[in-house]
Structure formats: structure tokens, C-alpha cells
N, C-alpha and C positions, 0 to 999 in steps of 0.2 A: 147548295153548300158543297164545298170541296169533299170528295170521297176520301176518307182516311184509310181505306182498306189497303193493307200492304205497307203503310207508313209506320215506322217504329218511333216510339216516344219513351225517353228515359226520364223518370221523375225522381227528384231528390228534395228532401226537406231539411232545414236547419231549425233549431229552436224547440219550441214547446210542443206538447201533445196536440194542441189545436192545429198547428201546422201539419202534424202527421195525419190527423183526421182528415184535413182538407186534401192532403196528398192522396189518401185512399179514395175520397170522393172524385178527385180528378181522374184517377186510374179507371174507376167505373165509367165515368163520362166518356173518356177517350175510347175505351173498349167498346162501349155501346155504339160509337160512331165508326167502328171498324179499324181503329188504330191498334197497333200491337204494342203493349206496354212491356218494356224490358227493364232489366236492372240498371241503376244509374252508373254501374261500372262498365256497362257495355256501350259500344258505339251505337248511335241512333240518329235517325233523320231529324228528330226534335229532341233537344236537351233542355229540360225545364227545371228550375230550382224555385221552391217555395221559400222565400227569404225570411230572415230574422234580423231585427235591428235593435234588439233589447240592449246590447252593449257594443262598444267599439270593436271588441273581439269578434262578435257576430258579424258585423259589417266586413271585417277583414276576411273571415272565412267565406263569405259570399263572393267577394272579389276573387279570392284564391280559387274557388271552385269554377267560376266563370272563365278565368284565364286558363285553367287546366283543360276545360272542355274545348275551348277555342283551339288549343294546341292539339288535343287528341282527335277532335272531330271538326276539322276546319270547314267542312261543307254543311254542317248541321245548322238548323234554325235554333238559335240560342235564346231562351226566354227566361226572364226573371219576373216572379210574381210575388204578391204579398206585401208585408210590412216594409221591407227594404225598398221595394219598388215605389212605395208611396213616399218614404222619407228621404231616401238618398238617390233619387232617380237621376239627378245630374251626374253623380259619380259613376252610375252604372251604364249610362247611355253608350259610352264607347265600347263596352264589353258585350252588349247584347243586341239582338235584332228586334226584340219585342219586350216591352214593359207592360205588366198588367197589375194594377193595384188591387187592394182587397175588395173594393166594390166591383171590380171587373171580373173577379174569379168565377162568378156564376156563368159567365160567357166565355170561359177560357178556351173551350174547344173551338167555338166559332172564331175567336180571335186568332188562334193558332192556324186554323184552316184558312182564314183569309190571308194571313201572312204567307202560308205555303202556296196559296193560289197565285199570289203576286210573283213568287220566285219561280214557280214551276207551272205556269199557265199552259204550256204545251205538253205537259205530261199526261199520258193515258194510264188510268189505273183500272185494273180488272176488278170487277165486283165479285166478292166471295162472301160466304156466310160470316156474319159478325161473330167473333169468338165469344163464348160464354164467359162472364166475369168470374175471375178467380181472385181470392183475397190477395192484395198486392204483395208481391215478393214471396208468396207462399205463406204469409203470416196467418195465424189462426186466432190471434187476438185482434179484434176489430175495433178501431176507434171511431166513435160517433159524435159528431158535433151537435151540441144542444143549445149553445148560446155563444155570443161574442160581444165584446165591448165592455167598458167599465165607466160608471158614472162617478166614481170616487177615486180618482187617480192618486197614487202615492207620489211623494215629492220627487222621487228619482226616476219614475217610470214613463217612458215614451210611448208605450203601447196604446194607451187610451187615445192618443193623438192620431194614431194610424189605424186603429180598429174602430174608433168612433163610439157612439152611444151604446148603451146596453140594449141588446135585442135577443129575445128568447125565441127559438124556433117553435112553430106550432107543434103541440103535443102529438097530433095524429101524424104529422110528417116524420117526427122522430120515431114513433112506433113503426111506421112503414119502413123507415130505413133499417131499423133493428131487425124487423121480420126478414127483410131482404138479406142482411148479413148472415142471419141464422140459416136461412134456406141455402145459402152458398157455402155453408160449412163452418162458419165461425162459432167457436165454443165459448169464447169470452168476449163480452162487450165492455168497452171502456167509454164512459161518458166524459166528454171534455168540452172545454170552452175557455174563454178569457177568465171568467169568474162564475163557475157553474153554481155556486152556492146561492146566487141571486136569481136562479132560474124561476120564472113566473110567467105562465101563459094562461090567461083567464084566472081560474081558481086553482090551477095546478102548480104546485111548488116542485122543487127538486125531489123531495121525499115522495110526493104523490106520483111524479113521473116514474121514479124508480120502482114503486109498488106496481104500477101498470106494466112495466117491462118485466118484472119478476112473474107476472101472470101469463106471459107469452109462452106458448108451447115451444120447447126446445132450447130455451135459454138456460145455460148451464152455469155460467159465472157472470157476475156483474161487478165492475170496478168503477169507482169514482176517482176522477183526477183531483187536482189541487183544490183544497178548501181553506177557509179561514176560521179561526177559533170562534168568532161570533156567529158563524153559520151552522154550528153543530147543535141544532135544536134536539129536544127530546124525541120529536117525531122522526127526525133524520136518523139519529142513533139507533132507534128501535128497528131499523131495517136489518141490523146485524143479528136479529133473531133468526134470520134465514141464512143457512150455511152456504148459500150460493153467493152471498155478498163477500167479496174478497177482503181479507183482514189486512188492509193496507190503507193508510191515511197519509196523504201528502199535505202537511200542515205547515205552510211557509212561516218561518219565524223572522228572519232578516236581522234581528239584533236581540240580545239579551238585556238591553238597557231600556228602561222606561223612557228616559229622556230622548234617546235616539229614536225609539219607536214613535214618540210624539212628533219629533221633527220630520220623520218619514211620512207621517200621516197614516199609520197602519190601522188605527181604530181599535186597538186592544192594548192591554198592559201585560207585563210578564206574568203576573198572578193569574190573569184570565187565560193566558196561554197554557200555563201549567194545569189549571183546572180543566181545560179542554182535553189535554193529554190524559189526565186522571180519569175523566169520564169515558174516553175511548177505551182505556185498558180495563175498565169495569164491564163494558158491554161486549168487548172483543178481546179477551185475554190473549196475550202473545202477539197482538197486532203489530205490524211494522209501522212505525211512525217515522216518516222521512220529512226532510225540510230543506229550505234554502236559507243561506246566510249571505249578507253583504258585508265585506270588510272595508273599512275606510270611508264610511259615509261622512260627509262634511261635518266637521266639529267633533268627530268621535275621539274621545280622550282615551288614554291608556286604561283608566279605571272603567270606562264604559265598555271598552273592548274586553277587559277581564270579566266583566259581568256576562258577556256572551260566552266566553270560554267556560265559566263555571256552570252556566245553565246547560250547555251542551253535555258537560260531564254528568250533570244531575239527571237529565232526561233520558240519556241513553238511546239516541236515535239509531234506527236501522240503516239509514243512509243520510248523508249531508252533502248538498251541493254548495260549494263555496264560490262566490263571485266577488271579484274586486269591484269596488264602486266604479261605475263608468259614467262620466259626466256627459249628459245628453242635452244639447241646446233645446230650449223649449220647455224644459222641466223646471220646477221651482228649485230643486236642489242645485241646478247648474249655477245659480246666482247666489247661493248661500256662502257666507264667509267661512274661513278656516277650512279650506279644502285640504285634505290630508295628503302629505307628500307621497309620491308613488313608491319610494323606497319603503316607507312605513306600511303602506297598503300591501306591498308584496310580502313583507315579513309577516304581517298578520294573516295573510292568506295561507302562507306556508304552515304556520302554527295550526290554523283551523283545519287544514287538509290532513295534518297528522292526527288530530283528534277525530276527524271524520273516518279515517282508515281504521283507527283503533275501535271506534264505535261500531263500524260495519262488521268488523271481525268478531267482536264480542257478541253482537246479536246473532250472527250466523252460528257461532259455536254453541249458543244457548239452545239451538235446535237439534244438535247431534243426538241420535238415537230416538228422535221423535218423528211421528208420521205427519205428512203434509200432502196436499193435493197439488199435482203439477200438470201443466199443459205443455206437452212437448211441441216445439216449434220447428226446429230444423237441425241438420247436422252442422257442427261448428265449422268443419271443412268437408267439402264433398268427398265421399268415399272413406272418411275417417272412422265411421261407425260410432262417433261420439256425438250424442244429441244434447241440445240445450233447450231448456224450457223455463217457464216462470211459475213459481209456486203462488198459491193464493195470497201469501204474505210477502210477495215480491222479492223472493230470493231467486237468484239464477241457479237452476238445477242442472246438473250434468250426469250423464251415465253412458256406458257403452252398451250397444245393442246391435245384434246381427240382423234384427228385423227392423223395418222402417217404423219410426215412432211419430212422424209428423202428424199433428192434430190428434194425438192420443191424450186423453185426460184420465189420470189414474192416481191412486194412492201410492206413496213411496215412503221409504224411511231414510232420513238423512244420516249418512255414515261419517263424513268428515267435511270440514270447511277449509277451503283454500282461497287464495286471492281471486282466482277467476270464477269462483262460484262454489256451491255445495255439491259434493258427490253423493249420489243416492243409490239405494237398492230398491229395485222394483218389487212390489208386493204381488202376491198371487191374485188378489182381487182387482187388479188393474183392468180397465175396460178400454176398448178401442173406439 
């Protein structure tokens, strides 16, 4: 196999937390083979993007990144991997040297090495010690993949077509991965996948897996990524009796209209969604409930859209991600009648984004003068002495410090809430 020692690789991801988790896995794999993983902002011998194709905008951002890399690093091996490589490969071929779909990611290092071998067969590389793995980009929150694929695709979603059937990773493999991340300094583990609520390996469900992980020495925080209302079982919610479980639930809504939810194939009603939020707040008071919304789904009437607006105002989300409906060939929604005009979709998105900002600000303000736990991650700008971190309830925390705070987990008091995050005062009982 091609010796990677001395060869730099820049990794970049677009889209979901599953893509980010896979990016971290790639970083580990490349470093184990002697490659030097650098920031995606740096020039590198290999520039690799883990692509997203969930919307037309995601496709556009992928192409934009690839063109930018071609201009900035004309001699680099440019690689596109993941969902976009599977779905839009013809459009990416002129922009890349290597395409690797989702099923090929497990061999990504070998494929990159083979491509480099073809380009640089006469190059001699000195063998040096393989650098020890560091959390990618200095991050101290480590994303761990537990599952991928979806057996019940929503009408608008292209991802099941590129991710394939539901597959849950073996429990022991996940436990081993988490042990490795903890030993390398990660203080928070985020479990992620296409649809983690359906995790099932043998008799082990997501709740059972989480309990096993909470029993590992050194695990200080555990966070679950996106869930659906119907997945919030009594057993799963009982996990929040442990204060190491982060008080953050990403519960995708998509629409506040039962008729739209039915056309989407979401599998729950508005009443069931509200019940799920109520149960969350009973077991984890003050928890951040974040969500996704789609504006302009085919056939969405003004009245149905108003239902979404009213529900958002009623629930009081900590954060809302607003997406315009994106027509994807191969999905059921692409052939539905009454496609909403783009001007109407844009107007609805603008209104929802205003509600999202007001909701975010209100949730942040509700925490002023209250204590939270924050995991400090990095300086916002090198040398600025301003550090940013993430609270257990998913607020972006900021403070000034003359001492390095990276990877410090401590109790703080929120002093004020601003657009860029909440500013905090560090408490005496903080720990390094």
C-alpha cells in the first residue's frame, strides 16, 4: 500500500451530523496510515469533501467547494465522497479526481492511496512514526456513528436512496469506538446516524446501548442526535435520570399541519408531537428542543402553513432549522401535484426564519443568571482569548480567558444572551 507518511489531507463535510461523524472516522483512518490531517482551510496534497445531497442547495455548495479547491490547490488530489457522489456523480466528474460513494467509504484510505500511487509512482516517501490520533480539528465533542439507512423514507427525502437499508453497527464495535474517543481526550460523545431511534443490534436498542456507554469509565457527557416523536419510549426517556445525558433533543417537526405530515409520510400527528415535547420537559426540565421545518411542501396551503407558524410559537423551540422544499427526482413528492411557487416558498421561509430567531433568543434569555455545564472547545479567533463552547442544553457559550480552556468541562453562570451566543461567568468549582 502507498505510504501516506508526509502526505497532507484536508477533510471537509457538508450536511448532517452523520457526515461529520464519518469525517472524524476518516481522520482517524488517514492518521493511522501516516497521513497528516489538516484544516480544510489549508492547502493539502489531498482535498476531500464528504458530500450532502439532501437539497439542491447542498448540491450547489458541494460544487462551489470543489471549484474553490481546484483554484486554491491546483496540484491536489480532489476527492468527493458520500451521498452526493452516489446521486450526482455525473455532475461531479469534471470537478474531481476521485469519486467514492457511501459503500466505498470503508476503503477510503486505500482508494485515495491508490489514486496517489498512480499520480506519484516515482515519489519516495520517508517513513516516520505515525502521529497519534487527535480529535479532528481539536474538537472535544466526538461524533460516533451507530446506524445508517432508513426503511421508511419520507416523501421528500432522497437520503434513503443513497444511504440504503437500515443497518445498525454491532454494539461491541460502538463501545470500542467510544472507548477510543474517550482515551484520546473526548469529554462528550454524540451518537449519530440516519435514524438512530431505530437502532437495534440483537436485543440491544438505542436505550440499551446508551446505558452501556454510560457505564464506561471516563464518559462525562452523552448526547443523542435527531430523534422522532414515536421513538421516545419510556425506557429511552428514563436515561435522563443521569445528569451526564445532555438536555438537548433534536425532534424534527417539518410541518405543523396533520394533512401535510400525512402527505410527507412522517408517521406522527401534531398532537403526538406536542405530547412528545411535553414528556421531554417532564423528564428534563429546561431541555433544549430543536427542530427542522420544510416550507412549501407540495400542496401546502396558506392555512396549513399558518398551522406551522402557530405550532412554532406554541412550542417555543430553542433552535429551528428552516429549509425550503427542494424537489428531488426519485422521491414521491417530486411527482406530487400543486408544487408551491418559489416566490411563495421564499416568503414562507423568511417568515419562519424570523420566528426561529425570536424563539432562539427567548430560550437563551430564559437561562440568564442560571448555571449550566459547558465544554470549552476552541478560541473563536486564534489569540483573541475569547473561547467558545457548548452547554449541555446546546447553547453556544462564550467567555474571555487568559488561560487556555480547550477541553475544559465546568459549571458556569450565564450572564447575558447575544446573537452570537450566551456570555458566561466561570464558577470557582470549574474543573480542567
